[in-house]
C-alpha positions as CSV (number, residue, x, y, z in Angstrom):
1,M,-62.3,31.3,115.6
2,K,-62.1,33.6,118.6
3,H,-62.1,32.4,122.1
4,D,-65.6,33.6,122.7
5,R,-66.8,31.6,119.6
6,N,-69.0,34.7,118.7
7,T,-68.9,34.2,114.9
8,E,-71.2,37.2,114.2
9,S,-68.9,39.6,116.2
10,F,-65.9,38.1,114.5
11,L,-67.3,38.8,111.0
12,Q,-68.5,42.3,111.8
13,G,-65.3,43.5,113.4
14,G,-64.0,43.9,116.9
15,I,-61.3,41.4,116.0
16,D,-58.4,40.8,118.4
17,T,-55.2,38.9,117.8
18,D,-55.7,36.2,120.3
19,Y,-56.4,33.1,118.3
20,E,-56.3,29.3,119.0
21,K,-54.4,27.0,116.7
22,L,-56.7,24.9,114.5
23,L,-56.0,21.3,115.2
24,S,-56.6,18.5,112.7
25,S,-58.4,16.5,115.4
26,W,-61.2,19.1,115.6
27,K,-64.5,18.0,114.0
28,L,-68.0,19.4,113.5
29,T,-70.3,16.4,114.2
30,K,-73.7,17.9,114.6
31,A,-75.9,16.7,111.7
32,E,-78.3,19.5,112.1
33,L,-75.4,21.9,111.2
34,L,-73.9,20.1,108.3
35,G,-76.7,17.9,106.9
36,P,-77.3,14.1,107.2
37,D,-75.1,13.2,104.2
38,F,-71.9,14.9,105.5
39,Q,-69.3,12.4,106.7
40,P,-66.2,14.1,108.2
41,G,-63.0,12.3,107.7
42,D,-59.8,12.0,109.8
43,E,-57.1,14.6,109.6
44,E,-59.6,17.3,108.3
45,I,-60.6,20.7,109.6
46,H,-64.2,21.9,109.0
47,V,-65.1,25.5,109.5
48,L,-68.7,26.6,109.7
49,V,-69.3,30.3,108.9
50,E,-72.6,32.0,110.0
51,L,-73.4,35.2,108.1
52,P,-75.2,38.0,110.0
53,D,-78.7,38.7,108.8
54,A,-77.7,42.1,107.3
55,Q,-75.0,40.4,105.2
56,Q,-77.3,37.6,104.1
57,N,-79.9,40.1,102.9
58,A,-77.3,42.1,101.0
59,V,-76.4,39.2,98.7
60,G,-78.2,39.8,95.4
61,P,-78.0,38.8,91.7
62,A,-75.1,41.2,91.1
63,D,-72.9,39.2,93.5
64,L,-73.7,35.8,91.8
65,M,-70.8,35.7,89.3
66,P,-70.6,32.7,86.9
67,S,-68.0,30.1,87.7
68,F,-66.7,29.5,84.2
69,D,-66.0,31.7,81.1
70,E,-68.4,30.3,78.4
71,G,-66.6,32.0,75.5
72,W,-67.2,35.6,76.6
73,T,-63.5,36.5,76.6
74,A,-63.0,34.8,73.3
75,S,-65.9,36.8,71.8
76,W,-64.2,40.0,73.2
77,L,-60.9,39.0,71.6
78,I,-62.6,38.5,68.2
79,E,-64.1,42.0,68.4
80,F,-60.9,43.4,69.6
81,H,-59.0,42.0,66.6
82,Q,-61.6,43.6,64.4
83,S,-60.8,47.0,65.9
84,Q,-57.2,46.9,64.7
85,I,-56.2,50.0,62.7
86,A,-55.5,49.5,59.0
87,R,-52.2,50.6,57.4
88,H,-53.7,53.7,55.7
89,K,-55.4,54.8,58.9
90,L,-52.4,54.6,61.3
91,P,-52.4,57.8,63.5
92,L,-49.6,60.3,63.1
93,V,-46.9,60.5,65.8
94,G,-48.3,63.8,67.0
95,V,-51.6,62.3,68.0
96,L,-50.4,59.0,69.4
97,T,-50.7,60.2,73.0
98,E,-54.4,61.1,72.5
99,F,-54.9,57.8,70.7
100,I,-53.6,55.6,73.6
101,E,-55.6,57.5,76.2
102,Q,-59.0,57.2,74.5
103,E,-61.6,54.6,75.5
104,L,-61.4,51.1,74.0
105,P,-63.7,50.5,71.0
106,V,-64.5,47.1,72.5
107,K,-64.8,47.3,76.3
108,I,-64.1,44.4,78.6
109,A,-67.1,43.0,80.5
110,L,-66.8,43.0,84.3
111,P,-69.3,42.2,87.1
112,E,-70.3,45.4,88.8
113,R,-69.0,44.2,92.1
114,I,-65.6,43.5,90.7
115,R,-65.4,46.8,88.9
116,D,-66.4,48.7,92.1
117,T,-63.9,46.7,94.2
118,W,-61.0,47.4,91.7
119,M,-61.9,51.1,91.5
120,A,-61.9,51.4,95.3
121,K,-58.4,50.1,95.4
122,M,-57.1,53.2,93.5
123,K,-55.3,55.9,95.4
124,I,-57.6,58.3,93.6
125,P,-60.6,56.4,92.3
126,S,-61.5,57.3,88.7
127,S,-64.8,56.2,87.2
128,D,-63.8,57.8,83.9
129,L,-60.6,55.7,83.7
130,M,-62.6,52.5,84.5
131,A,-65.3,53.5,81.9
132,K,-62.6,53.7,79.2
133,M,-61.8,50.0,79.6
134,F,-64.7,48.2,81.2
135,R,-68.5,47.8,80.9
136,V,-70.7,46.2,83.5
137,A,-71.9,42.6,82.7
138,N,-72.9,40.5,85.7
139,S,-74.1,37.5,83.7
140,E,-71.5,37.2,80.9
141,P,-68.2,38.7,82.2
142,C,-64.8,38.2,80.7
143,L,-63.6,35.8,83.4
144,E,-60.6,34.6,81.5
145,F,-59.4,38.2,81.1
146,M,-60.0,38.8,84.8
147,N,-58.0,35.7,85.8
148,Q,-55.1,36.0,83.4
149,I,-54.7,39.8,83.4
150,G,-57.0,41.7,85.6
151,Y,-56.2,40.2,89.0
152,R,-52.4,40.5,88.2
153,V,-52.8,44.2,87.4
154,V,-54.9,44.8,90.6
155,Q,-52.7,42.7,92.9
156,P,-49.2,42.7,91.5
157,V,-46.3,40.5,92.7
158,D,-43.9,41.8,95.3
159,T,-40.8,43.5,94.1
160,G,-37.4,44.3,95.6
161,G,-34.5,46.6,95.0
162,T,-32.9,44.8,92.0
163,E,-33.7,44.6,88.3
164,K,-34.3,40.9,88.6
165,S,-36.8,41.3,91.3
166,F,-39.0,43.5,89.0
167,V,-39.0,41.1,86.0
168,S,-42.2,39.2,87.0
169,F,-43.9,42.6,87.8
170,W,-43.0,44.0,84.4
171,D,-44.0,40.8,82.7
172,D,-47.4,40.8,84.2
173,L,-48.1,44.3,83.0
174,I,-46.4,44.1,79.6
175,R,-45.7,40.6,78.3
176,R,-48.9,39.0,79.5
177,V,-51.1,41.8,78.1
178,L,-49.6,41.7,74.7
179,N,-49.5,37.9,74.6
180,F,-53.1,37.7,75.7
181,V,-54.5,39.5,72.7
182,G,-52.8,37.0,70.4
183,I,-51.2,39.1,67.8
184,G,-47.5,38.0,68.2
185,K,-45.0,36.5,70.5
186,S,-42.8,37.8,73.3
187,E,-39.1,37.1,73.9
188,R,-37.2,38.1,77.0
189,N,-33.4,38.3,77.0
190,P,-32.3,36.4,80.1
191,S,-28.6,36.8,79.3
192,R,-28.5,40.6,79.1
193,S,-25.6,41.8,81.2
194,A,-23.1,44.6,81.4
195,S,-20.9,42.7,79.0
196,T,-23.6,42.4,76.3
197,G,-24.3,46.1,76.5
198,P,-27.4,47.7,75.0
199,N,-27.4,45.7,71.8
200,R,-30.3,43.5,72.7
201,P,-33.2,45.0,74.7
202,N,-34.6,43.2,77.8
203,Y,-37.9,42.6,76.2
204,L,-38.9,42.1,72.5
205,F,-42.4,41.6,71.0
206,F,-42.6,40.2,67.4
207,V,-45.5,40.4,64.9
208,D,-44.9,38.4,61.8
209,S,-41.2,38.1,62.8
210,V,-40.8,41.9,63.0
211,C,-39.8,43.4,66.4
212,V,-42.4,46.1,66.6
213,F,-42.2,46.7,70.4
214,R,-39.2,46.5,72.7
215,G,-38.2,47.6,76.2
216,V,-35.1,48.3,78.3
217,E,-35.4,47.9,82.0
218,K,-33.3,49.0,85.0
219,A,-33.3,48.6,88.7
220,P,-34.8,51.3,91.0
221,G,-32.6,54.3,91.6
222,R,-31.3,54.6,88.0
223,Q,-32.0,57.6,85.8
224,I,-34.8,57.0,83.2
225,A,-32.5,58.6,80.6
226,T,-30.3,55.5,80.7
227,P,-32.8,52.9,79.4
228,R,-34.3,55.5,77.0
229,R,-30.9,56.1,75.5
230,E,-30.2,52.3,75.2
231,L,-33.6,51.9,73.5
232,V,-32.4,53.7,70.4
233,E,-28.6,54.1,70.4
234,K,-27.8,50.7,68.9
235,L,-31.0,50.3,66.9
236,V,-30.4,49.9,63.2
237,W,-33.4,51.1,61.2
238,N,-34.3,48.2,58.9
239,Y,-38.0,49.0,58.9
240,G,-38.4,50.8,55.6
241,D,-41.3,53.2,55.5
242,A,-42.9,52.2,58.8
243,P,-43.8,55.5,60.4
244,Y,-42.8,54.4,63.9
245,L,-42.3,51.4,66.3
246,F,-43.0,51.3,70.0
247,G,-40.8,50.9,73.0
248,Y,-40.6,51.6,76.7
249,A,-38.0,52.4,79.3
250,A,-38.6,51.1,82.9
251,V,-36.8,52.0,86.1
252,G,-38.5,50.2,88.9
253,Y,-42.1,51.3,89.1
254,E,-41.6,54.2,86.6
255,V,-42.3,53.3,83.0
256,R,-42.3,55.6,80.0
257,L,-43.8,54.7,76.6
258,Y,-42.2,55.9,73.4
259,A,-42.8,56.0,69.7
260,I,-39.5,55.1,68.0
261,T,-39.0,57.0,64.7
262,R,-36.4,57.6,62.1
263,T,-35.4,61.2,61.6
264,H,-33.0,61.6,58.7
265,N,-30.1,59.3,59.5
266,D,-30.9,59.0,63.2
267,V,-33.4,57.1,65.3
268,D,-35.3,59.0,68.0
269,A,-37.6,58.1,70.9
270,I,-40.6,60.4,71.3
271,E,-42.3,60.2,74.7
272,L,-46.0,59.4,74.7
273,G,-46.7,58.8,78.4
274,V,-45.3,58.5,81.9
275,Y,-46.8,55.8,84.2
276,D,-46.3,55.2,87.9
277,L,-47.0,51.5,88.2
278,K,-46.7,51.5,92.0
279,Y,-50.4,52.6,92.1
280,L,-53.4,50.9,90.5
281,E,-54.5,53.9,88.5
282,G,-51.1,54.0,86.9
283,R,-51.2,50.3,86.1
284,F,-54.7,50.7,84.6
285,R,-53.6,53.6,82.4
286,W,-50.7,51.5,81.2
287,M,-52.9,48.6,80.4
288,L,-55.2,50.9,78.4
289,A,-52.2,52.2,76.5
290,M,-50.9,48.6,75.8
291,L,-54.2,47.5,74.4
292,H,-54.3,50.5,72.1
293,V,-50.7,49.9,71.0
294,A,-51.7,46.3,70.2
295,R,-54.3,47.6,67.7
296,L,-51.5,49.2,65.7
297,L,-48.7,46.6,65.7
298,P,-50.0,44.3,63.0
299,S,-50.3,47.1,60.4
300,L,-46.8,48.5,61.4
301,A,-45.3,45.0,60.9
302,S,-47.0,44.7,57.5
303,L,-45.3,48.0,56.4
304,C,-41.8,46.7,57.1
305,P,-39.6,45.1,54.4
306,D,-38.1,41.6,54.6
307,S,-34.9,43.1,56.0
308,A,-36.8,43.7,59.3
309,R,-37.8,40.1,59.7
310,E,-35.8,37.7,61.8
311,E,-34.0,40.7,63.2
312,Y,-33.4,39.0,66.5
313,T,-33.0,35.3,66.1
314,K,-31.5,32.5,68.2
315,I,-30.2,29.4,66.5
316,V,-29.1,26.3,68.4
317,R,-26.2,24.4,66.8
318,D,-24.5,21.1,67.6
319,Q,-22.4,20.8,70.7
320,G,-24.5,23.3,72.6
321,I,-23.3,26.3,70.5
322,K,-25.9,29.1,70.3
323,V,-26.0,31.8,67.6
324,L,-27.7,35.1,68.4
325,L,-28.5,37.2,65.3
326,E,-28.9,40.9,66.2
327,P,-29.5,43.9,64.0
328,S,-25.9,44.9,63.8
329,R,-23.9,41.8,64.8
330,M,-23.8,38.1,65.2
331,V,-23.0,36.5,68.6
332,K,-21.8,33.0,69.1
333,C,-22.2,31.5,72.6
334,F,-20.0,28.5,73.5
335,P,-20.1,25.9,76.3
336,E,-17.2,26.4,78.6
337,A,-15.4,23.3,77.3
338,L,-15.3,24.7,73.7
339,F,-14.9,28.4,74.2
340,Q,-11.1,28.7,74.6
341,R,-10.4,26.7,71.5
342,A,-13.0,28.6,69.5
343,K,-11.6,31.9,70.7
344,D,-8.0,31.0,69.8
345,H,-9.0,29.8,66.3
346,A,-11.2,32.8,65.6
347,E,-8.5,35.3,66.7
348,A,-5.9,33.6,64.6
349,V,-8.1,33.4,61.4
350,Y,-9.5,36.9,61.7
351,K,-6.0,38.3,62.3
352,V,-5.0,36.8,58.9
353,L,-8.0,38.5,57.3
354,E,-7.1,41.8,58.8
355,E,-3.4,41.7,58.1
356,H,-3.9,40.8,54.5
357,V,-6.8,43.2,54.0
358,I,-9.1,40.4,52.7
359,P,-12.1,42.2,51.1
360,N,-15.8,41.4,51.5
361,V,-15.6,39.5,54.8
362,D,-17.0,39.9,58.3
363,R,-14.7,40.7,61.3
364,L,-14.3,39.5,64.8
365,D,-15.4,42.5,66.9
366,H,-14.3,41.1,70.2
367,A,-14.2,38.0,72.4
368,D,-16.3,38.1,75.6
369,E,-14.5,35.8,78.0
370,I,-17.0,36.5,80.9
371,D,-20.0,35.2,79.0
372,M,-18.0,32.9,76.6
373,R,-19.1,34.7,73.5
374,L,-17.6,35.7,70.2
375,I,-19.1,38.8,68.6
376,F,-18.8,39.3,64.8
377,K,-19.8,42.3,62.7
378,P,-21.6,43.3,60.5
379,R,-24.8,41.3,60.6
380,G,-26.1,41.9,57.1
381,Q,-29.2,40.4,55.6
382,E,-29.7,36.7,55.2
383,T,-31.1,36.4,51.7
384,K,-30.4,34.9,48.3
385,P,-30.1,36.9,45.1
386,T,-33.4,37.8,43.5
387,N,-32.2,38.1,39.9
388,L,-29.2,37.5,37.7
389,A,-27.7,41.0,38.4
390,E,-27.6,40.2,42.1
391,L,-26.2,36.8,41.6
392,F,-23.3,38.1,39.4
393,H,-22.5,40.6,42.2
394,A,-22.7,38.1,45.0
395,L,-20.4,35.6,43.2
396,A,-18.0,38.3,42.3
397,N,-17.8,39.6,45.9
398,V,-17.1,36.0,47.1
399,L,-14.5,35.3,44.5
400,Q,-12.7,38.7,45.3
401,A,-12.4,37.5,48.9
402,L,-11.1,34.1,47.8
403,V,-8.5,35.5,45.4
404,K,-6.7,37.2,48.3
405,L,-7.5,34.5,50.9
406,H,-6.1,31.7,48.7
407,A,-3.0,33.9,47.9
408,V,-1.9,33.5,51.5
409,S,-2.8,29.7,51.5
410,W,-5.9,29.9,53.5
411,M,-9.4,28.5,52.7
412,H,-12.9,29.1,54.0
413,R,-14.2,25.5,53.6
414,D,-17.9,26.4,54.5
415,I,-19.1,28.6,51.6
416,R,-22.9,28.4,51.2
417,W,-25.7,30.9,51.1
418,L,-26.0,30.7,54.9
419,N,-22.6,32.3,55.0
420,V,-22.9,34.7,52.0
421,I,-24.7,37.8,53.3
422,K,-26.0,40.9,51.6
423,T,-25.1,44.2,53.1
424,R,-27.9,46.4,54.6
425,D,-26.7,49.7,53.0
426,G,-29.1,49.3,50.1
427,H,-26.3,48.5,47.6
428,N,-25.9,45.3,45.7
429,S,-22.9,44.2,47.9
430,W,-22.2,40.9,49.5
431,F,-19.7,39.5,52.0
432,L,-18.4,36.2,53.3
433,K,-18.8,35.4,57.0
434,D,-18.2,32.7,59.6
435,F,-14.6,31.6,59.1
436,M,-14.8,29.1,62.0
437,D,-14.0,26.2,59.7
438,A,-11.2,28.1,57.9
439,A,-7.8,26.4,57.7
440,Q,-4.5,26.7,55.9
441,S,-4.1,24.8,52.7
442,P,-3.5,21.9,52.2
443,Q,-5.3,20.0,55.0
444,D,-5.5,16.3,55.6
445,S,-8.8,14.5,54.8
446,P,-11.2,13.5,56.0
447,S,-11.7,16.5,58.3
448,G,-15.3,17.6,57.8
449,H,-17.2,15.3,60.1
450,H,-19.7,18.1,61.0
451,L,-20.1,19.3,57.4
452,S,-22.7,18.2,54.9
453,R,-21.6,16.0,52.0
454,L,-24.3,17.7,49.9
455,E,-23.0,21.2,50.4
456,H,-19.2,20.7,50.4
457,A,-16.6,19.4,48.0
458,P,-16.2,15.6,48.0
459,E,-12.5,15.5,48.7
460,I,-13.1,16.9,52.2
461,F,-14.6,13.6,53.2
462,S,-12.2,11.2,51.4
463,D,-8.7,10.0,52.3
464,G,-5.8,12.1,51.3
465,S,-5.9,15.9,51.5
466,H,-7.8,18.9,50.2
467,T,-6.8,22.4,49.1
468,T,-8.3,25.8,48.3
469,A,-10.1,24.1,45.4
470,V,-12.8,23.1,47.9
471,D,-13.9,26.8,48.0
472,V,-14.0,27.0,44.2
473,W,-16.3,23.9,44.2
474,S,-18.6,25.7,46.7
475,V,-18.9,28.8,44.4
476,G,-20.3,26.4,41.8
477,R,-22.7,25.1,44.4
478,L,-23.8,28.6,45.1
479,I,-25.0,28.9,41.5
480,Q,-26.9,25.6,41.7
481,T,-28.7,26.6,45.0
482,C,-29.4,30.3,44.3
483,G,-33.2,29.5,43.9
484,D,-35.2,28.0,41.1
485,E,-36.2,31.2,39.4
486,V,-32.7,32.8,39.4
487,Y,-31.1,29.5,38.4
488,G,-33.6,29.1,35.6
489,S,-32.4,32.5,34.3
490,W,-28.8,31.5,34.6
491,Y,-29.3,28.2,32.7
492,D,-28.6,28.8,29.0
493,T,-29.0,25.3,27.6
494,G,-25.5,23.9,27.7
495,R,-23.7,27.1,26.7
496,E,-21.2,29.2,28.6
497,R,-23.2,30.0,31.8
498,T,-24.3,26.4,32.1
499,Q,-20.8,25.1,31.7
500,F,-19.3,27.5,34.3
501,P,-20.6,25.8,37.5
502,E,-19.7,22.4,36.0
503,Q,-16.1,23.6,35.6
504,L,-16.1,24.9,39.1
505,M,-17.4,21.6,40.6
506,H,-15.2,19.3,38.5
507,R,-14.7,15.9,40.3
508,D,-11.0,16.3,39.9
509,P,-9.9,19.3,42.1
510,S,-6.8,19.9,40.0
511,R,-9.0,20.6,36.9
512,R,-11.0,23.3,38.6
513,P,-10.1,26.9,37.8
514,T,-8.4,28.9,40.5
515,A,-10.3,31.7,42.2
516,V,-8.4,34.2,39.9
517,D,-9.4,32.4,36.8
518,A,-13.0,31.9,38.0
519,L,-13.4,35.6,38.7
520,D,-12.1,36.5,35.3
521,R,-14.5,34.1,33.6
522,L,-17.4,35.4,35.8
523,R,-16.7,38.9,34.6
524,Q,-16.7,37.8,31.0
525,L,-20.1,36.1,31.5
526,E,-21.5,39.1,33.2
527,Q,-20.4,41.4,30.4
528,E,-22.0,39.1,27.8
529,Y,-25.2,39.1,29.8
530,L,-25.2,42.9,30.0
531,E,-24.6,43.2,26.3
532,R,-27.5,40.9,25.5
533,Q,-29.7,42.9,27.9
534,K,-28.9,46.1,26.0
535,M,-29.5,44.5,22.7
536,S,-32.8,43.1,23.8
537,G,-33.8,46.6,25.1
538,R,-32.9,48.2,21.7
539,K,-35.1,45.6,19.9
540,K,-38.0,46.3,22.2
541,K,-37.6,50.1,21.7
542,S,-37.5,49.7,17.9
543,R,-40.7,47.7,17.9
544,W,-42.4,50.4,19.9
545,N,-41.2,53.0,17.4
């Protein structure tokens, strides 16, 4: 209150800066002002506001906004989902800019007063821009949208001069908008640093486990070309015939939206729009673009093959070890107490693999001592064989690696489908990864306290010692766990193929074949299978003739 206690003058203007401090002991006790039922308590401040007649008369129905959203935003979301673009109607890259700038097919209901207030906050008020997104509805507005999205766009959080200070700002305009429409999930990469490089974007948005939208962000003062380059330079195109994905590059308040496309053997980012998010009109233009992009993402995800799913995955293992699966590499993050030992072991094992030219294995790309991470390449595709031809190839590739590995008295000790990976080059090729349990042969037993008895040779867990025969046992287990349909095709009612895994998994390790013998026998079985396939094909052809 002002010193002169002139409330009307205070509300209408003429405000000075000479105020009294409000004290908790002040009370309004006149019943005629507050009503007979009002009982002021201790330690409370009560403020009575008197509106001038002109302001009282100005209050009309348009100013009376409902207090609660009675399903109006939910109804808008249902209609918004119905406006998603079908796969066969996806716009071409050349018209995407026009698409993201058009009016929404289902507009967001706003009270007239709120719409006018927001428009007045623009540097250059644009009724056309507002009309593309909003419609006036004083009685049934989308209050939930206003509270979760609208007010954050109109009144953004404060920022600073660092990348970290902009994260909440970017999240309010990107992550919250995409999450709000409920078509997928967001993931932010909090550990991105100079040491991790551009392999994992700052922001990822997934629909049906496919990363269809991503963003790279930088602090103010950087060149926009830097995040744009990082957006595509490490991207491995595993998205099949999808015509494009979406991404953005952000430098402070400047954000650019891109269509990410495959051109021959390269990946390119085609600019669709430039947005200055410092100003409200830029933020509204961006929100309009994001809502239109959201209409396309489900169909884009549905066009992608299985190889595009789970492209960025985080797995938490025992002892606080985290595994990050990225498009072109696997990253293992260790607690400080475990990192040095893991690093020393990995460097020793992978040096053996390199020196002896062991085929069909992954490699240790480098050790990151700053972030306590081990980076392995390639990533490959986590899948099981889909038919007998693929199973024969996978088993042969594993045994080829074991032949040379066992020849130098080393064993893998953790062979299972989780560690047998298909390459992403389109060929039927497989490799063995994750040699963190590898050891020289023989080794004292028991030594597999963290391994599963179901998936590993029994002698690992018994007293005595174990040898390279544990890997041969695991190859037999690969056959048994290749999937019901493929294993059903393998099973030949007690004949040679059925007997093969039984021989590999013999209870007595000394009676199991060596990797060399197992590979020779596998090739014989494959040749017999191919000859039967040819014979079957000839019989079918003769019947048709």
